[in-house]
KOLTOR-990680 format. One line per 8 residues: for each residue x, y, z of C-alpha. Coordinates in nm, 3 decimals, padded with zeros to 5 digits. Example, Ala and Ser with C-alpha at 12.3 -4.5 7.8 and 13.67 -1.06 7.14 Angstrom:
residues 2
01.230:-00.450:00.780; 01.367:-00.106:00.714
//
This chain:
residues 512
-03.438:00.135:-07.534; -03.065:00.065:-07.509; -03.103:-00.008:-07.138; -03.390:-00.247:-07.209; -03.181:-00.439:-07.465; -02.898:-00.462:-07.213; -03.134:-00.608:-06.951; -03.273:-00.859:-07.204
-02.921:-00.962:-07.305; -02.820:-01.010:-06.941; -03.132:-01.219:-06.880; -03.052:-01.433:-07.183; -02.702:-01.501:-07.050; -02.844:-01.594:-06.709; -03.097:-01.831:-06.863; -02.829:-01.984:-07.088
-02.619:-02.065:-06.782; -02.912:-02.261:-06.640; -02.983:-02.482:-06.947; -03.073:-02.828:-06.823; -03.189:-03.167:-06.941; -03.344:-03.463:-06.760; -03.248:-03.802:-06.904; -03.416:-04.127:-06.805
-03.185:-04.429:-06.832; -03.385:-04.748:-06.887; -03.129:-04.998:-06.765; -03.403:-05.256:-06.690; -03.514:-05.271:-07.053; -03.499:-05.625:-07.189; -03.410:-05.771:-07.530; -03.184:-05.483:-07.629
-02.933:-05.530:-07.911; -02.561:-05.563:-07.868; -02.370:-05.263:-07.999; -02.144:-05.422:-08.261; -01.780:-05.330:-08.216; -01.782:-05.273:-08.592; -01.974:-04.947:-08.539; -01.626:-04.815:-08.453
-01.475:-04.935:-08.781; -01.209:-04.760:-08.985; -01.143:-04.708:-09.355; -00.801:-04.715:-09.526; -00.786:-04.627:-09.895; -00.494:-04.587:-10.128; -00.543:-04.212:-10.119; -00.282:-03.947:-10.048
-00.069:-04.046:-09.750; -00.308:-04.287:-09.585; -00.124:-04.607:-09.681; 00.219:-04.485:-09.789; 00.379:-04.286:-09.504; 00.067:-04.318:-09.290; 00.070:-04.694:-09.230; 00.351:-04.824:-09.447
00.704:-04.684:-09.480; 00.892:-04.999:-09.581; 01.156:-05.194:-09.397; 01.440:-04.967:-09.512; 01.281:-04.645:-09.387; 01.456:-04.432:-09.125; 01.116:-04.390:-08.961; 01.095:-04.653:-08.683
00.901:-04.950:-08.816; 00.819:-05.314:-08.765; 00.855:-05.503:-09.093; 00.765:-05.184:-09.279; 00.473:-05.071:-09.061; 00.523:-04.750:-08.861; 00.564:-04.845:-08.497; 00.405:-04.524:-08.365
00.096:-04.580:-08.581; 00.075:-04.947:-08.486; 00.071:-04.856:-08.117; -00.191:-04.584:-08.167; -00.419:-04.820:-08.362; -00.380:-05.096:-08.104; -00.477:-04.852:-07.829; -00.781:-04.754:-08.035
-00.901:-05.119:-08.050; -00.994:-05.099:-08.418; -01.257:-05.372:-08.479; -01.265:-05.370:-08.860; -01.058:-05.204:-09.133; -01.183:-05.149:-09.488; -00.934:-05.163:-09.781; -00.820:-05.085:-10.057
-01.095:-04.829:-10.134; -01.308:-04.631:-10.202; -01.288:-04.534:-10.564; -00.940:-04.687:-10.576; -01.085:-05.036:-10.524; -01.250:-05.047:-10.865; -00.919:-04.984:-11.041; -00.713:-05.212:-10.816
-00.589:-05.543:-10.957; -00.477:-05.755:-10.669; -00.226:-05.969:-10.861; -00.011:-05.655:-10.905; 00.027:-05.638:-10.527; 00.154:-05.988:-10.443; 00.491:-06.156:-10.487; 00.835:-06.000:-10.433
00.790:-05.629:-10.374; 01.075:-05.536:-10.606; 00.898:-05.711:-10.894; 00.558:-05.553:-10.850; 00.447:-05.313:-11.126; 00.394:-04.948:-11.050; 00.049:-04.797:-11.088; -00.093:-04.452:-11.137
-00.365:-04.365:-10.887; -00.602:-04.203:-11.137; -00.869:-04.122:-10.881; -00.652:-03.936:-10.631; -00.399:-03.694:-10.776; -00.229:-03.920:-11.031; 00.017:-04.038:-10.766; 00.249:-04.319:-10.876
00.249:-04.608:-10.628; 00.489:-04.903:-10.622; 00.237:-05.164:-10.499; 00.465:-05.252:-10.207; 00.154:-05.256:-09.987; -00.077:-05.530:-10.111; -00.284:-05.824:-09.994; -00.021:-05.978:-09.765
00.073:-05.644:-09.612; -00.289:-05.552:-09.541; -00.403:-05.886:-09.401; -00.089:-05.922:-09.191; -00.156:-05.574:-09.051; -00.507:-05.681:-08.954; -00.365:-05.983:-08.774; -00.116:-05.765:-08.588
-00.396:-05.532:-08.477; -00.652:-05.804:-08.400; -00.875:-05.637:-08.659; -01.131:-05.792:-08.894; -01.041:-05.717:-09.260; -01.307:-05.577:-09.491; -01.204:-05.623:-09.855; -01.356:-05.405:-10.127
-01.359:-05.602:-10.452; -01.300:-05.458:-10.798; -01.628:-05.470:-10.990; -01.591:-05.151:-11.195; -01.286:-05.253:-11.401; -01.225:-05.607:-11.280; -01.370:-05.943:-11.378; -01.569:-06.207:-11.198
-01.273:-06.443:-11.234; -01.035:-06.189:-11.082; -01.247:-06.142:-10.769; -01.316:-06.516:-10.737; -00.945:-06.595:-10.749; -00.866:-06.321:-10.496; -01.108:-06.477:-10.248; -00.952:-06.817:-10.314
-00.601:-06.677:-10.274; -00.684:-06.527:-09.936; -00.895:-06.803:-09.781; -00.844:-07.145:-09.947; -00.623:-07.410:-09.788; -00.555:-07.599:-10.112; -00.557:-07.538:-10.486; -00.368:-07.328:-10.737
-00.426:-06.998:-10.558; -00.324:-07.149:-10.223; -00.003:-07.273:-10.384; 00.066:-06.924:-10.518; 00.002:-06.773:-10.175; 00.246:-07.021:-10.019; 00.505:-06.938:-10.285; 00.462:-06.573:-10.187
00.538:-06.651:-09.821; 00.206:-06.742:-09.659; 00.106:-07.107:-09.634; -00.183:-07.067:-09.390; -00.491:-06.893:-09.531; -00.629:-06.582:-09.367; -00.977:-06.547:-09.229; -01.165:-06.283:-09.427
-01.523:-06.215:-09.326; -01.635:-05.897:-09.503; -01.633:-05.870:-09.881; -01.768:-05.565:-10.060; -01.893:-05.634:-10.412; -01.796:-05.301:-10.567; -01.786:-04.948:-10.426; -02.005:-04.653:-10.523
-02.115:-04.840:-10.832; -02.353:-04.554:-10.904; -02.050:-04.327:-10.955; -01.674:-04.388:-10.961; -01.731:-04.765:-10.935; -01.892:-04.803:-11.276; -02.162:-04.536:-11.326; -02.433:-04.802:-11.310
-02.807:-04.788:-11.263; -02.945:-04.976:-10.961; -03.117:-05.226:-11.192; -02.796:-05.304:-11.376; -02.587:-05.317:-11.058; -02.828:-05.564:-10.898; -02.760:-05.815:-11.175; -02.387:-05.746:-11.164
-02.385:-05.796:-10.787; -02.558:-06.134:-10.809; -02.310:-06.254:-11.070; -01.999:-06.151:-10.878; -02.136:-06.270:-10.544; -02.218:-06.611:-10.687; -01.855:-06.687:-10.767; -01.711:-06.549:-10.445
-01.695:-06.887:-10.273; -01.664:-06.994:-09.911; -01.346:-07.200:-09.862; -01.246:-07.427:-09.577; -01.465:-07.285:-09.303; -01.427:-06.920:-09.407; -01.775:-06.773:-09.438; -01.797:-06.452:-09.642
-02.031:-06.172:-09.537; -02.114:-06.028:-09.879; -02.188:-05.657:-09.893; -02.374:-05.500:-10.185; -02.303:-05.142:-10.289; -02.567:-04.918:-10.140; -02.679:-04.561:-10.179; -02.527:-04.220:-10.137
-02.711:-04.023:-09.869; -03.083:-03.999:-09.953; -03.092:-04.199:-10.277; -03.378:-04.413:-10.155; -03.459:-04.543:-10.503; -03.119:-04.718:-10.513; -03.190:-04.895:-10.184; -03.541:-04.993:-10.292
-03.430:-05.132:-10.628; -03.128:-05.326:-10.500; -03.318:-05.471:-10.203; -03.603:-05.579:-10.429; -03.380:-05.740:-10.689; -03.085:-05.874:-10.492; -03.177:-05.853:-10.123; -03.203:-06.229:-10.082
-02.850:-06.273:-10.216; -02.670:-06.031:-09.984; -02.566:-06.019:-09.620; -02.522:-05.644:-09.604; -02.596:-05.322:-09.790; -02.367:-05.020:-09.769; -02.448:-04.651:-09.729; -02.225:-04.343:-09.767
-02.280:-04.012:-09.591; -02.039:-03.720:-09.563; -02.078:-03.409:-09.350; -01.997:-03.065:-09.492; -02.067:-02.721:-09.341; -02.320:-02.646:-09.617; -02.610:-02.842:-09.761; -02.490:-02.749:-10.109
-02.162:-02.936:-10.045; -01.977:-02.611:-09.971; -01.684:-02.758:-09.781; -01.505:-02.457:-09.632; -01.189:-02.466:-09.424; -01.116:-02.737:-09.168; -00.969:-02.488:-08.921; -01.106:-02.142:-09.003
-01.482:-02.127:-08.962; -01.751:-01.915:-08.802; -01.987:-02.022:-08.522; -02.259:-02.035:-08.788; -02.054:-02.275:-09.000; -01.993:-02.486:-08.690; -02.365:-02.515:-08.619; -02.437:-02.590:-08.985
-02.183:-02.873:-08.967; -02.341:-03.018:-08.654; -02.689:-02.994:-08.810; -02.562:-03.177:-09.116; -02.404:-03.446:-08.897; -02.723:-03.494:-08.695; -02.925:-03.525:-09.017; -02.772:-03.869:-09.073
-03.030:-04.004:-08.829; -03.320:-03.934:-09.064; -03.122:-04.082:-09.355; -03.056:-04.402:-09.158; -03.419:-04.431:-09.046; -03.549:-04.392:-09.401; -03.314:-04.652:-09.548; -03.400:-04.893:-09.266
-03.772:-04.846:-09.338; -03.716:-04.944:-09.702; -03.505:-05.244:-09.603; -03.774:-05.350:-09.354; -04.030:-05.362:-09.634; -03.824:-05.621:-09.824; -03.652:-05.787:-09.528; -03.884:-05.772:-09.225
-03.668:-06.018:-09.030; -03.373:-05.780:-09.060; -03.140:-06.047:-09.193; -02.956:-05.798:-09.417; -02.733:-05.556:-09.229; -02.694:-05.188:-09.308; -02.328:-05.079:-09.318; -02.241:-04.708:-09.314
-01.899:-04.789:-09.451; -01.803:-04.431:-09.538; -01.886:-04.134:-09.318; -01.723:-03.827:-09.167; -01.647:-03.461:-09.230; -01.519:-03.334:-09.564; -01.356:-02.992:-09.594; -01.125:-02.820:-09.837
-00.772:-02.957:-09.855; -00.518:-02.782:-09.634; -00.330:-02.503:-09.816; -00.012:-02.622:-09.985; -00.118:-02.988:-10.014; -00.208:-03.184:-10.327; -00.584:-03.132:-10.380; -00.635:-03.496:-10.476
-00.493:-03.621:-10.146; -00.780:-03.490:-09.929; -00.557:-03.396:-09.636; -00.737:-03.188:-09.375; -00.673:-03.087:-09.016; -00.901:-03.204:-08.739; -01.042:-02.972:-08.471; -01.269:-02.992:-08.170
-01.553:-02.940:-08.418; -01.471:-03.281:-08.565; -01.470:-03.435:-08.218; -01.824:-03.303:-08.167; -01.932:-03.447:-08.503; -01.784:-03.785:-08.409; -01.956:-03.793:-08.069; -02.297:-03.689:-08.205
-02.270:-03.938:-08.491; -02.163:-04.235:-08.278; -02.441:-04.170:-08.027; -02.688:-04.178:-08.318; -02.545:-04.495:-08.469; -02.584:-04.685:-08.144; -02.960:-04.630:-08.149; -03.005:-04.829:-08.472
-02.786:-05.136:-08.426; -03.075:-05.376:-08.469; -03.010:-05.306:-08.841; -02.696:-05.090:-08.855; -02.410:-05.333:-08.794; -02.103:-05.141:-08.906; -01.975:-04.789:-08.963; -01.635:-04.697:-09.110
-01.513:-04.342:-09.067; -01.319:-04.193:-09.358; -01.030:-04.226:-09.308; -00.791:-04.370:-09.057; -00.476:-04.166:-09.135; -00.399:-03.840:-09.319; -00.726:-03.831:-09.517; -01.051:-03.646:-09.435
-01.167:-03.698:-09.073; -00.871:-03.906:-08.969; -00.764:-04.054:-08.638; -00.396:-03.987:-08.696; -00.186:-03.732:-08.885; 00.177:-03.783:-08.983; 00.451:-03.556:-09.111; 00.760:-03.757:-09.193
00.868:-03.917:-08.864; 00.622:-03.707:-08.659; 00.272:-03.814:-08.559; -00.023:-03.653:-08.379; -00.349:-03.796:-08.253; -00.653:-03.595:-08.358; -00.954:-03.491:-08.147; -01.156:-03.750:-08.338
-00.910:-04.021:-08.228; -00.973:-03.930:-07.867; -01.352:-03.955:-07.907; -01.318:-04.302:-08.060; -01.083:-04.413:-07.784; -01.316:-04.276:-07.512; -01.623:-04.436:-07.672; -01.471:-04.780:-07.722
-01.625:-04.885:-07.388; -01.947:-04.925:-07.591; -01.796:-05.189:-07.820; -01.985:-05.520:-07.786; -02.182:-05.381:-07.491; -02.560:-05.411:-07.457; -02.748:-05.103:-07.568; -02.936:-04.925:-07.288
-03.223:-04.702:-07.407; -03.249:-04.346:-07.283; -03.533:-04.098:-07.312; -03.538:-03.720:-07.277; -03.698:-03.407:-07.417; -03.416:-03.205:-07.572; -03.410:-02.842:-07.654; -03.329:-02.740:-08.008
-03.033:-02.559:-08.158; -03.118:-02.362:-08.473; -02.842:-02.352:-08.734; -02.808:-02.054:-08.970; -02.907:-02.268:-09.268; -03.252:-02.316:-09.115; -03.211:-02.662:-08.962; -03.246:-02.775:-08.604
-03.080:-03.044:-08.394; -03.082:-03.159:-08.032; -02.898:-02.945:-07.778; -02.760:-03.260:-07.617; -02.640:-03.597:-07.750; -02.644:-03.911:-07.535; -02.613:-04.289:-07.550; -02.573:-04.560:-07.287
-02.465:-04.923:-07.267; -02.389:-05.200:-07.017; -02.066:-05.395:-07.066; -02.015:-05.764:-06.999; -01.915:-05.693:-06.640; -02.244:-05.514:-06.582; -02.091:-05.166:-06.573; -02.295:-04.884:-06.724
-02.136:-04.624:-06.950; -02.304:-04.304:-07.063; -02.160:-04.091:-07.343; -02.272:-03.728:-07.358; -02.199:-03.431:-07.582; -02.298:-03.069:-07.540; -02.282:-02.903:-07.886; -02.347:-02.549:-07.763
-02.054:-02.312:-07.799; -02.168:-02.098:-07.504; -02.416:-02.278:-07.279; -02.312:-02.531:-07.016; -02.573:-02.800:-06.968; -02.700:-02.922:-06.630; -02.774:-03.291:-06.673; -02.985:-03.514:-06.451
-02.955:-03.888:-06.513; -03.244:-04.081:-06.362; -03.203:-04.459:-06.339; -03.488:-04.710:-06.308; -03.324:-04.932:-06.050; -02.955:-04.854:-06.015; -02.848:-04.648:-05.717; -02.511:-04.510:-05.832
-02.239:-04.532:-05.573; -01.941:-04.434:-05.785; -01.935:-04.216:-06.096; -01.613:-04.142:-06.286; -01.527:-04.048:-06.638; -01.330:-03.857:-06.898; -01.390:-03.526:-07.069; -01.269:-03.389:-07.402
-01.279:-03.014:-07.448; -01.056:-02.746:-07.596; -00.959:-02.381:-07.553; -01.179:-02.307:-07.856; -01.389:-02.502:-08.105; -01.123:-02.456:-08.376; -00.838:-02.590:-08.158; -00.639:-02.878:-08.305
-00.329:-03.083:-08.238; -00.030:-02.984:-08.448; 00.319:-03.115:-08.508; 00.590:-02.993:-08.275; 00.344:-02.841:-08.030; 00.186:-02.957:-07.706; -00.156:-03.111:-07.780; -00.435:-02.853:-07.759
-00.711:-03.116:-07.747; -00.661:-03.416:-07.522; -00.884:-03.611:-07.281; -00.866:-03.561:-06.907; -01.032:-03.710:-06.604; -01.373:-03.552:-06.551; -01.332:-03.331:-06.242; -01.666:-03.157:-06.258
-01.898:-03.176:-05.964; -02.105:-03.496:-05.967; -02.393:-03.537:-05.723; -02.555:-03.874:-05.654; -02.884:-03.907:-05.472; -03.081:-04.231:-05.469; -03.129:-04.327:-05.835; -03.015:-03.990:-05.969
-02.686:-03.847:-06.091; -02.642:-03.476:-06.154; -02.354:-03.306:-06.333; -02.278:-03.013:-06.561; -02.148:-03.054:-06.915; -01.927:-02.761:-07.015; -02.001:-02.598:-07.349; -01.862:-02.780:-07.654
-01.753:-03.085:-07.458; -01.770:-03.463:-07.478; -01.796:-03.670:-07.160; -01.801:-04.048:-07.108; -01.913:-04.163:-06.763; -01.869:-04.495:-06.588; -02.153:-04.554:-06.343; -02.131:-04.824:-06.077
//
C-alpha cells in the first residue's frame, strides 16, 4: 500500500509539472472599451503614517524633501504614474473640516484623529499641500467631502475655494498663496455613510446626497464628477436603493471591498501564514468579480445606458497590524502574496471597465496594502508597487478580450478560483500587452497564447517572483522581491506564443 501511495504521489508531481492552459487572444474584436488609467488609482488617508512621514515631512525635516514632500517618495510615485489620488479619507474625511487646514501652517489648529489611534495632527498638510502634490505628480485629485459631521455650506465653500476664479473664497485662496484655481474633477459626497460616515440608512443617505450634491457647484469651466457613497461588499440593497432614489443625480457610485484570509474577517499575519491561508486569501480576492458583476447588474436595471460609473475606491488586503505598532495605524508588511492579490484583482477589474471606471487601492504609503513603506529616512518599494508599475502599460489602452478554460484551485475554506489570471490590451502605438499570474505555489503553468491575426515576431517582458510566497522587502536589506526581465523560454510559431509561468509569479508580456 505504501508503495502504491508513493507511485500515486510521484504521478501527481509529474502531472502538476505539465499543467497547461490555452488562451485565445481576440485582438480583432471591435468596439472594446478603453481601460481607464484610474483603475490604477491610489488612496491617501490621514491614517497612521500615510500622510505625515509617508508623504509629508515638512520643509525643516532632515529627511530630504522638496517644499516638505519627501523626495524619495515623490520619485517613486512619479515612476508609478499615479492617475488619481483620493484624499483625505476614508473615515477621516467625515470629521475633517477643511478650513482648519488652510492659511499659515503655524496658525492651524491641531486635531485629534479620533478614527485612527487618537493621533494628534497639526494640520500642516491641507488643501494646498494635497492639490499641489497632485500637480507635481500629474495626478487627478479625488476629494472626499465631509457629510457625516460637516454642513452643506462647508462643502459648497470648499468646492468654491478650490475651483472658483472669483468671489470671496477665491480671494481667501489668493490670500493663502494661490491665485489660480485648481482643477478638481472627482468629488465624493461622503464616505461609508452606512458606517463611520454617519450610520445612515440608504433611504436617508439618498436624500442627503441630493442635497449636498446640489450645492456643490461647477465654477469657471471646472466640471465636477460627483460620486455617491456606495455599498460595502455584497450590500446589494444599498446599491438598489441609492440608484433608484438618486441615480439620476450622480456621476458615480462607490464600492468598498477588502480581502482577508478568512471569510469571517479573520485577518491573520501579513508575513506569517500557511499555504492554506494563502489560497484562502486568493479565493477571497477573486471573489470580488462576482461582487462587481452583481452591483453592475443592479445599476444596469436603473441606468441601462451606463451613464453612472462604478468606482471601487477602496480595495486591498487587510491583515493584523505588525507587532509593536499602534493598532489604529493599520501598518502591515507586504509580501509576494500581496503581489498575487494585486495582479489577480487588476486583471479582473479590466474586464468590467464598461462600467467600472476607477479603483483606488488602500493605501498608498504605510497603511494596509501599500505601495511604499517608510522608516524615518529609509524607504522600500513593496511587491504590490512592482505589480502596479509593471501593469501601468494597460493605462488608457484598449481592452482586448481573451477566452480560456481554466482549471480550478480549491481553497481550504471551500471556495474555488481560476488557476491562471490573464488580461490583455493594445496601447495607442498598437502594441499588445498581456498580463499573466500563476497563483499556484507549486505548479508551473505552460501557457499557449493564440492570436486571431497577429503573427508575433518579438515577445519580451518582465517577471515578478520571490524566493517564497512570504518574502518581502525590508529596511536595510537587499530587496527580496523585485521585477526582472523575463528570461524564460518563449516559442513563437505562426499566430501562437508558448511560454511557461513559474509557480507564484506575475508576468507582463509585450507582443509585437
